[in-house]
C-alpha positions as CSV (number, residue, x, y, z in Angstrom):
1,M,71.2,71.3,-12.6
2,L,71.5,67.7,-11.5
3,R,69.8,66.4,-14.7
4,E,72.2,68.5,-16.8
5,K,75.1,66.7,-15.1
6,G,73.6,63.3,-15.8
7,V,72.8,62.6,-12.2
8,Q,69.9,60.2,-11.8
9,F,67.5,60.9,-8.9
10,E,63.9,60.4,-7.8
11,E,62.1,63.6,-7.4
12,I,59.3,63.9,-4.8
13,D,56.9,66.8,-5.1
14,L,56.9,68.2,-1.5
15,N,54.0,70.5,-2.5
16,K,51.8,67.4,-2.4
17,G,52.8,66.9,1.2
18,L,54.2,64.1,3.2
19,V,52.4,62.2,5.9
20,V,53.9,62.3,9.4
21,A,55.4,58.8,9.1
22,E,57.2,59.8,5.9
23,L,58.6,62.9,7.6
24,E,59.7,60.8,10.6
25,K,61.5,58.4,8.2
26,L,63.1,61.3,6.3
27,I,64.3,63.2,9.4
28,G,65.2,60.2,11.5
29,A,67.4,61.1,14.4
30,R,68.4,64.4,12.9
31,D,67.4,67.8,14.4
32,Y,63.8,68.2,13.1
33,L,64.2,72.0,13.5
34,E,66.7,72.1,10.6
35,F,63.9,71.0,8.3
36,L,61.7,74.0,9.1
37,N,61.6,76.7,6.5
38,T,62.4,79.8,8.5
39,R,61.2,82.0,5.6
40,N,57.7,80.5,5.8
41,E,54.8,82.8,6.9
42,L,53.5,80.2,9.4
43,Y,57.0,79.9,10.9
44,R,57.1,83.7,11.4
45,E,53.5,84.0,12.6
46,R,54.0,81.4,15.3
47,N,57.4,82.9,16.2
48,M,59.0,79.4,16.0
49,K,62.5,80.8,16.3
50,E,61.7,82.0,19.9
51,H,59.2,79.3,20.7
52,P,60.1,76.1,18.7
53,P,57.4,73.5,18.4
54,S,57.9,70.0,19.8
55,R,59.0,67.3,17.4
56,A,55.5,65.9,17.2
57,E,54.0,69.3,16.6
58,A,56.6,70.2,14.0
59,L,56.0,67.0,12.1
60,K,52.2,67.6,12.1
61,L,52.6,71.2,11.0
62,M,55.0,70.2,8.1
63,S,52.6,67.5,7.1
64,E,49.7,69.9,7.0
65,N,51.7,72.8,5.5
66,P,54.2,71.5,3.0
67,N,55.7,74.9,2.4
68,L,56.9,74.8,6.0
69,I,59.5,72.2,4.9
70,K,62.9,73.6,3.9
71,R,63.8,72.7,0.4
72,P,65.3,71.4,-1.7
73,I,66.2,68.2,0.2
74,L,68.8,66.0,-1.3
75,V,69.2,62.5,0.1
76,D,72.2,60.4,-0.9
77,G,72.2,57.3,1.2
78,K,72.6,58.4,4.8
79,T,73.6,62.0,3.9
80,I,70.9,64.7,3.7
81,T,71.6,68.2,2.3
82,L,69.0,70.9,3.0
83,G,68.1,74.2,1.4
84,S,70.7,76.5,0.0
85,A,73.5,74.1,0.9
86,V,72.4,71.9,-2.1
87,G,73.9,74.4,-4.6
88,A,77.1,74.8,-2.6
């Protein structure tokens, strides 16, 4: 959709995973819980809604399980748009 509109962007394949330091930089001071994919099997298995992981644990889990990261993620300078809000 963005390419069709002539928007230039850098695409990062989240399936290849991000190291914890990359996730830390991406998330910054934002609420790390917003980056968790609530539809992910691991999220449901660990009942993260009721028992959210610590920031360090969440970053480690997202690094090890890239599908746990909500997507798509659009970064425009300091603005980050996550998930279904991208198409809105």
